C-alpha positions in Angstrom: 20.2 -6.1 88.6 19.1 -3.9 85.7 22.1 -1.7 85.7 25.4 -3.2 84.7 28.1 -2.2 87.1 31.8 -2.2 86.3 33.8 -1.8 89.4 37.4 -2.1 90.2 37.3 -1.5 93.9 40.4 -3.5 94.5 42.4 -1.2 92.2 40.9 2.0 93.6 39.0 2.8 90.4 35.5 4.3 91.1 32.6 2.3 89.9 31.0 3.4 86.6 27.4 2.5 85.9 26.3 2.1 82.4 22.6 1.9 81.6 22.1 -0.4 78.6 18.8 1.2 77.8 20.6 4.5 77.1 23.4 3.0 75.2 23.9 4.1 71.6 23.3 1.7 68.8 26.6 2.3 67.3 28.6 0.3 70.0 28.1 -2.0 72.9 29.7 -0.5 76.0 30.3 -3.9 77.6 31.7 -5.7 74.7 33.3 -2.8 72.8 31.9 -4.4 69.6 30.2 -2.2 66.9 26.5 -2.7 66.6 24.7 -2.3 63.3 22.1 0.4 63.0 18.8 -1.3 62.5 16.1 1.1 61.3 12.7 0.2 59.9 12.5 0.1 56.1 10.3 2.9 55.0 9.7 5.1 51.9 7.9 8.3 51.6 5.5 8.9 48.7 8.1 11.3 47.2 10.7 8.5 47.1 8.4 6.0 45.1 8.2 6.7 41.4 4.7 7.3 40.1 3.3 7.2 43.7 0.5 9.5 42.8 -0.5 7.4 39.8 -0.3 4.1 41.6 -2.1 5.3 44.7 -5.6 4.5 43.4 -4.7 0.9 42.3 -5.3 -0.8 45.6 -8.7 0.8 45.9 -9.6 -0.2 42.3 -8.4 -3.8 43.0 -10.7 -4.0 46.1 -13.7 -2.6 44.2 -16.1 -5.4 42.9 -17.4 -3.1 40.2 -14.5 -1.1 39.0 -12.0 -3.9 38.6 -14.1 -5.9 36.0 -14.9 -2.6 34.3 -11.3 -1.7 33.9 -10.3 -5.2 32.7 -13.1 -5.1 30.1 -12.1 -1.7 28.9 -8.4 -2.6 28.5 -9.3 -5.8 26.7 -11.6 -4.0 24.3 -8.8 -1.4 23.5 -6.3 -4.1 22.9 -8.7 -6.0 20.6 -9.5 -2.9 18.5 -5.8 -2.1 18.2 -5.1 -5.6 16.9 -8.1 -6.0 14.6 -8.4 -2.5 13.1 -6.0 -2.3 10.1 -4.2 0.8 9.1 -5.4 2.6 6.0 -3.6 0.8 3.1 -1.5 2.7 0.6 -2.7 2.6 -3.1 0.7 1.2 -3.9 0.5 -1.8 -1.5 -1.7 -3.6 -4.0 -0.2 -6.0 -6.4 -3.0 -6.2 -9.1 -4.9 -3.5 -11.0 -7.8 -3.8 -13.4 -8.8 -1.0 -15.7 -11.9 -0.5 -17.8 -12.7 2.6 -19.8 -13.7 4.2 -23.1 -11.3 5.0 -25.9 -10.9 7.6 -28.6 -8.4 7.1 -31.5 -7.5 9.3 -34.4 -7.2 6.3 -36.6 -5.5 5.5 -39.9 -7.5 3.2 -42.1 -5.1 3.2 -45.1 -1.7 4.3 -46.1 -3.1 7.5 -47.6 -6.3 7.6 -45.5 -5.8 9.2 -42.1 -7.8 11.2 -39.7 -10.7 8.9 -39.0 -12.5 9.4 -35.7 -12.8 6.0 -34.0 -14.4 5.3 -30.6 -14.3 2.1 -28.6 -13.3 0.5 -25.3 -10.1 -0.4 -23.5 -9.6 -3.0 -20.7 -6.4 -4.0 -19.1 -4.6 -5.3 -16.0 -1.2 -4.9 -14.4 0.5 -7.1 -11.9 3.2 -5.3 -9.9 6.2 -7.3 -8.7 7.3 -4.2 -6.7 5.5 -0.9 -6.0 7.4 0.5 -8.9 7.4 -1.9 -11.9 5.0 -4.5 -13.2 3.7 -6.4 -16.2 0.7 -4.9 -18.1 -1.8 -6.5 -20.4 -4.1 -4.5 -22.7 -7.1 -5.3 -24.8 -8.5 -2.6 -27.1 -11.3 -2.3 -29.6 -12.0 0.7 -31.8 -14.8 1.1 -34.4 -15.5 3.7 -37.0 -15.9 4.5 -40.7 -13.1 5.0 -43.2 -13.0 8.5 -44.8 -14.8 8.9 -48.1 -12.8 8.1 -51.2 -13.4 10.1 -54.4 -12.2 7.1 -56.5 -14.7 4.7 -55.0 -17.9 6.7 -54.3 -20.0 3.5 -54.4 -18.1 2.2 -51.3 -17.7 5.5 -49.4 -17.1 5.3 -45.7 -17.1 1.5 -45.1 -17.1 0.4 -41.5 -13.8 -0.6 -40.0 -13.2 -2.6 -36.8 -9.8 -2.9 -35.1 -8.9 -5.0 -32.1 -5.6 -5.1 -30.2 -4.0 -7.5 -27.7 -0.7 -6.4 -26.2 1.5 -6.9 -23.1 4.6 -5.2 -21.8 6.4 -3.5 -18.8 5.0 -0.7 -16.8 7.0 1.6 -14.5 5.2 3.7 -11.9 7.6 6.6 -11.6 5.4 9.0 -9.7 3.6 8.0 -6.5 1.7 10.5 -4.5 -1.2 10.5 -2.0 -3.6 11.6 -4.7 -1.8 11.3 -8.1 0.3 8.6 -9.7 1.9 8.4 -13.2 3.4 5.5 -15.1 5.3 4.8 -18.3 4.5 1.8 -20.3 5.4 0.0 -23.5 3.1 -2.8 -24.6 3.4 -4.8 -27.8 1.3 -7.4 -29.5 -0.9 -7.8 -32.5 -3.8 -5.9 -34.2 -6.6 -7.3 -36.2 -8.4 -5.2 -38.8 -11.8 -6.1 -40.3 -13.4 -3.9 -42.9 -16.9 -4.2 -44.2 -17.7 -3.9 -47.9 -20.9 -3.4 -49.9 -19.7 -5.9 -52.5 -18.1 -9.3 -51.6 -16.0 -9.1 -54.7 -14.3 -5.9 -53.5 -11.4 -6.2 -51.0 -10.3 -3.4 -48.6 -7.1 -3.0 -50.6 -9.2 -2.2 -53.6 -10.5 0.8 -51.7 -7.1 1.9 -50.5 -7.7 0.5 -47.0 -5.6 -1.8 -44.8 -6.3 -5.5 -45.6 -8.3 -7.7 -43.3 -5.3 -9.2 -41.5 -3.4 -9.5 -38.2 -0.4 -7.2 -37.9 2.3 -6.4 -35.4 1.4 -3.5 -33.1 2.9 -1.3 -30.4 1.5 1.2 -27.9 4.0 3.3 -26.0 2.4 5.8 -23.6 1.7 7.1 -20.1 -1.0 6.7 -17.5 -2.2 9.4 -15.0 -4.2 8.1 -12.0 -6.2 10.1 -9.5 -6.7 8.1 -6.4 -10.4 8.3 -5.3 -9.6 5.8 -2.6 -6.7 3.3 -2.0 -8.6 0.7 -4.1 -10.2 2.9 -6.8 -8.7 5.5 -9.1 -9.7 7.5 -12.1 -7.2 6.8 -15.0 -6.3 8.8 -18.1 -4.2 6.8 -20.5 -2.5 8.4 -23.5 -0.3 6.8 -26.2 0.4 6.1 -29.8 -1.0 3.1 -31.6 1.7 2.0 -34.0 1.0 -0.7 -36.6 3.2 -2.3 -39.2 1.2 -2.0 -42.5 2.6 -2.6 -46.0 6.1 -2.8 -44.7 5.9 0.6 -42.9 5.1 1.7 -39.3 2.0 3.8 -39.1 1.2 5.8 -35.9 -2.2 6.8 -34.5 -3.0 9.0 -31.4 -5.1 7.1 -28.8 -6.5 8.2 -25.4 -8.8 6.5 -22.9 -10.5 7.4 -19.7 -11.9 5.0 -17.1 -11.8 3.5 -13.7 -9.0 1.5 -12.1 -9.6 -1.1 -9.4 -6.8 -2.5 -7.1 -6.6 -5.9 -5.5 -4.3 -8.2 -3.5 -2.9 -6.0 -0.7 0.8 -7.1 -0.3 1.1 -5.3 3.1 -1.9 -7.2 4.5 -0.7 -10.5 3.2 2.8 -9.9 4.7 1.3 -9.1 8.1 -0.8 -12.3 8.1 2.2 -14.3 6.8 0.4 -15.2 3.5 2.9 -14.5 0.8 2.5 -15.6 -2.7 5.3 -17.9 -4.0 7.6 -16.0 -6.3 6.3 -12.6 -5.2 7.7 -10.1 -2.7 5.7 -9.1 0.3 
């Protein structure tokens, strides 16, 4: 029968009927054994993190139009993020090339100073780090020696001077727009003086001889960054030559454009590092 009956008539104990359908889940009346509370597993929206955000996902997944559109959009965003490089810093580049015009307050002889010479300057710098590098300079200046009262027949002869130098360069100031460097290059100078008479030498006119001499050029550079790859450079310094056993100094300045190459940050990100150089 549907109702379990526990009777002890023989002992005079009244019968107690227990309806199993009304029994509590915590215990079984007939067996006195605890019964586990089995409840359905359920969560409310409030108990699921980001429920409001994830709610539209099943609907998007079932849509034959939105699912491909979302996939294409996410793929395009990822591709642009990987292929669009960040704006490089002007100081991420290893190599610089400079070309400009030059003005020098030249000395054409031991006692003949103050000649105005104009010319050109070209150079390059390879940076081993963003701070210091090795600079190479080539310089050519041209002008006329000042008139000499002792040699009126050979007044103001044309003088040509060429320099080739190399040395260290330290970039001590690095800003978003401005940069400044200290440099000391050394090398040789070659002087060539024209004459109206082949029998007259430059030393006869009190000028420096046509010869190759030791030269130095300590100075500074000031760069204005037009872009990460291009800058306007002002370079000032002293042209020092050893003439007739003495050092003779001349003021020299140049203005021109600077171009940068070989981005070390891009090379490092692509894994292409130059042997012997730092990424």
